[in-house]
N, C-alpha and C positions, 0 to 999 in steps of 0.2 A: 491486346495484349492480357496473355492469361498473367495471374496472380500473382504467381510464382517464378514468368517470368525473369524478371531481373536478379532473382537467386542464382536461376540456371544457369543465368550469361556469365555472370560475376564468378560461379562456380567453376565453369566450362574454360573461364578466360585464365585462372589461376593455375585451374590443373595443366594448360597446355604450358604455361611457364615454368611448371614444378617448381612455386611455391610454396608449398608448405608438405612437402614429402624431407626423406632428408635421408642418407646411407644408414644400413644397418647396424655398424657398428661403431656408429659416432658419438657424440657426448650426449647429442643433442636426443636424436638416438634413445641411449640409456634414460633421459628424462622422460619421455614423452611415457613411455612402458613405462618407469612410478607410476605419473601422474593417471595413465591407465588406469592402472592400479586402485589407483586414492578412487577415481574417480567412480569407479563398479563398488566398491565398499559400502559408497558414500548412496550408492545408491539398494544396492542389499539392506541397505538401515534404514535409508526411508520406504522400501518397501517393508519391512517387519515392524516398524515403529506402530505402537499401539496407537488406536486414535485420541485424538484430543478430549481434553474433559468438556463436559460443557460447560459454560461462562457462567462464576461466582452467583450463588443465589438462584441458579435457573431447578434447581432438583425441588426448591421451598416453591417458587412460586406454581412448578409444575403442581403438588401437592395442595395447592392453595387453588387453583384452579380445578381440582377436580373433586374436591370438597363441596367447592361454587355449584355443581353438576349434581354430587348428589343431593344436593340439596330439593333438587328439579324434581328426581325421583320420587312419583306417589307411592306415598304409605300405603301399604296394602292391608285390611285386617289381619286377625292370627286369623281367624278360617276363610279363606277369600272366597270361598264356592259355596260356603252357607248362607252369608248374606244377600248377597244378588238373587235379587230374582226374575227378571226380566230378562229377556237373551241379549239384549242388546249388554248391560253389565254384566252378564257372568262372561260375554265373548273377551270385554273390556278386561277384565280382570286376571282372566286364564293368559292374556299375552300380557298383562302386564308380568305376570309371575314368571311369563317363562323368559321377558327380556332379565330379570333378578335373576332366576340361576344360572344364564348364560352368562351374565355378567360375573358370577362370584367364581363360576367353572374356568373360564376367560383366566383370570386374577392368580385361581390355584395351579395353573398351567401352561404357567411361562417359560414360553421355550431358550434353550440353552444358549448360551452365548453367542453370538453372531456368527455363520458360517456360511461363505456364500453360495453355496446347493444347499440350504435349508430355507422354506420359507417363512414369511414373519408371524408364521404359527406353529414352527417346529417341522414343519411337512421336507418329505426329502425332495430336489428337484432332479430333472432327468440333464445331465449333461447333453450339451452338444457334440457332434463328435466333429465337426469342424470345421473348430474356431481355432487358431492354432497363431501365438507371439514371439518364437524364437527371435533374438535379436542379431541376428549375423549380417557379413556383406556379401556372402554369399562365393560364388570362385573365384573373386576377385582377391579375397583373404588365402594370406597362406601361409605356413610353420616356418618357414627358413626359407635365406635369400631374400628379395624384391627390397624398396623401401619401406621408410617407416612413416607414417604422419606422423607431426608436429605439432605442435601447440603453436601459432606464428601471428604476427596482426594481419595477417592474410583470409588469414583461415576464421577469426574474430569479426573480421569488417564482414565476409561470406553470412554465418551466424547470426548478426546482426542484424542483414537486409532481410534474414530470415524469419528472426522475431515480430517484425515492425509485417510482415506477410499472414505469420497467425494470429496475430492480435486485429489485423485485418479481417481474417477469415471467421472472427466470432468466438474464439477462443479465450476462457479463462485466465485473466493474468497467471494463475496456481498451474495448472497448467499447462500453460507456453512454456514456465519456468522449468517444470518435468522434464517436459520435450525436451529441451535445450541441453538441460544437462546430460540426457540419455543421448542427447545424437553425440557429443561430447566425449562420452565413455565410451562410445561406439565407435568414432572415430581417431582421437587420439592415442598413439601407440598403436596403431591397429598395421599389418605388418600384408603389403599387398604386395603382388606382382609388377613388375618392370613394365608390363608392356596393357597394365590394368586402364580401362580409362575411368579419371578421377571424378570428374563430371558426375557423371553414371555411379560408381561408388556411395557419392555426398548424397546423391537422389535414391541409391536404395538407402542410404542410412536413414534421412529420412522417414522414409514412409515406414521403414522398421520401428522409428521412432511416433510417428504418430499408432501407431497401430501397438504400439506398448500402451496407449494411452485407455486403450477396449480391453485390456485384460485384466476382465471382470469374470464372475462365477458365470459362463455363458451357461443358460440351459434351453432347454428344448419346449417352445408353447407347445404343440402339439401332441408331443408324444408325454408331456408333463400332465397334461389336462388329463390324458387316455392312460394313465398310469390311477393318476387319483379317481376317476371315472370306474376304474377296474376291483380297486377298493371297496369301492360305496357312493352311491350319490346320494342327494342330490353333489354336483362340484359347484362350491363358488367362486366368481371369480367378483374382486370388487374393484370400480372403477375409480381413480380421485385423479385430484389435480387444478391449477385455479380458471377463472374466470374464461371462458371466452377459447380453448385453445382445441374444440373439435372432442371434448370427452364422450360427448352425447353421439355422435355420430362414427366416433371408434367404439365406440359400446356395442351399435348396431352393427359396424362390419366386423367383430367379433361372433357377432352373435350369429351373421350369416357363414361367418369361417366354418362353425364350429356344428351349425345345421346343414350345411351341405357334406360333416364329415358324418352326419346321420345321424347327431344326438336331438334329443328334445332340446329346447332351450328356453328357457322363463327369464325376463329381461325384471326388473324390479326398479321403480322409479320413484326412488330415494331422494332425489331430489327434489323436496316440499316446499319450497322456500319460493318457486316460481312456478305460476299454472304455466307456461309457456312451454317450460322445460317439461311437464308432465306430458302434456299434449306433445311434442314433441316426439318423446320416449313411444306412447301409442302410436303417432302414425308409424314410426321404423317399423313396430311389430305387428301394426296390421300388414304393410307393406312384407314382409318377411316369412310372414304367416305361422306370429310363434304368439305365447302369449305376455302380456302386461301387468303386474301386479301393481297397484296406484292406488292413493289417498287422495284427499282434499287437500290443494294448497292449505300449506300452516300444517301438516302432518306430522308425527314422528316420526323421522327417516329410518329411526334402527325396528321401530317397530313395522315399518313398509319391508325393510328387509328381510324382520326373522319371517312376518309373514308369507313373503317368497318363497323363504328356503322349506319351512313346512308345509305351505300349497303344491310344492314342485316337490316335496317327498309325497305328499299321499297319493300326487298320482302317477307315481313310479318314471320322473321326470329327471332329465341327467344334469342339465347346468341349470345356473341361474346368476345371472349378469348383473350386481349393482350399481348401478347408474345415480354415484352422487353428483351432491350438488358443490358448484363450485367453489374453491376459495383460495381469496387473496390469505399468502403461505403468514403474513404479521398478520391474520386478525386471531388471535389466538382463541379467543371464546368458541368460534365457529372451525378450527379446527380442533377443537378438544370433541365436538359434536362429530366429526370423525370417525377420532376414536372410541366412543360409546359404540357408534354404526360396527366399528370391528372387534369391540368388548363383545357385544352382544352376536354379533354373525362368527366369530371366526373363519375367515373365509381359507380358502386355498389358498389363494394367490391376489396380492396389490397388484395393481397396476396405476403405472403414474404417468397420463397423457400430457404428454409435452409439444411445444409448438416450437415447429423447427424454426420460425422467421422472427422469434421473440430472441434471439442471439441470447447472447450473453443473460437476461434477466430469466430464461429457462434454466442458466442452470444455478443459478438463484433462487427460483421459485424451487428445483429439485432437490438445493439443497436444504433447506429448510422445509421444505414436505418429507424427506429423509432426519428428520433431525423429530420430527414433530409427531411422525407416523411412518414408519420405516414399511417402505415398498418392497418389493418381490422384482420387479423390473420395471422399465419405460416403453411406452409408446411414442414414437418421432412422426409425428404428424408433417405434413405439408412439403415432406421430400420433395414433389414434383416441381414444388414454384423456384426460388434464388434465392432458398437457402444457403448461405454457404457454406455451413455443414460443421461447423469448429463446435457448435452448442453439444451434437451428439456424443463430441469426444469429450467434451468437460463434463457432459452430465454422468456419465463410465466412471470418470475418475474421481469425481469430486464423491459421487455416492457410493462407489464402490459395488452396483449395478448396472448390467447391460441393459442396453439397449435391445428390448426382443421381437419387436414388431415397426415394421414402418410402413405411413401412410402416404401414399403414392400419389393419390387420385381422390376426385370426389366420392364413385362409384361404390356398393358395395364389395365388389372384390377387388378394389385398391387397396389391399392390405396384405402386405410382403414378411417372408421372414428377413430380419435385418441380417446385413452379409456384410461384417465391417470394412472387408475390401471395397466394393462397390464403393461405399462412400470415402476411404480416399484416394481411389481412384479419381472422381467428383470432385474431394478438394484439389488435389492436385494440377488436375485439367480447368477447374472454372476461372471465367473469365472475372476482370477486375470492373 
């Protein structure tokens, strides 16, 4: 039995018995129309509400952590290029100076307040032209005549069944509550044709409400990279995420995608904590025929990323993809290292890699990453498996950033543009 089959059966039975519609001129209809206005106003207020403030003491805590990081920065001599005499020391001093200059430049040019179509470093993203999120009931809704859907115990029983199904689909509690609010707002008080199939109307409303969770600032990955490339190269893409989500493999898939479009790509092995990660990325680079910039295990991740950018610029190469170390979102000191890489490189794009199989855990991870290191979009891996899909809806809803790409297999070519309609179809047709 499909996950939503019980909900659909209840909706169909109630629709056949006309248990939740009333005549248009009745007192019940007037009450339903008033409730509809109140629900829609509440939805609009929620959409326009400012983001919640950080927890008490967070800003002070963040400043203390940043000061701790500053203590690790090696102090340079007043004349860094006159004291060192050997080649190795000069190179080290030059790199340290470049890192320090980049950090100062980043702090002096913070991007404006959050705009869904601006990157984390203040660059304009290219909006996609194919994603729409209009909430309506299609041809079934009429402007006059017909019957009015009213709030009733029958309708609430159907919606409670639906709420349980949504939670079973790995959707976060907050996202489920917003879906239910949107669904009630689109159903209660709706004026529908007398011959309309009420069960189909409810399913259409559900589909539209689920789509509303994905109403983030959708941007086109390929067009955005192309625009950045036309403005100057190299274009830098920073990959972030927790351990084991498929970040390095996704880095290779993106490298393959962009190489196939004619770009010259360089990989930066900025996961310097695991020798295996460096070797894994280098192996992908060899198979794809692209360069890989790396250091020994334990090296400075920010310096490796900076070296890759400088090397690519010197050679006239187009793209640098920075593969960072996996971080558990609750490890603040390690998250701060990612912020350091971000400060030094000022990447054009930051992509958060999430595992669709992680379910609601992926939502928590994305939310914490967004709080500590804002990203521009997410890549959802393993959508070809038995993932239930609710995590994708919740990630976009919670962070306000879209799912941009989807991994649908292990091969280098198994990376596609994320399609909201495809995901909704998958969720609504899945089996228990």
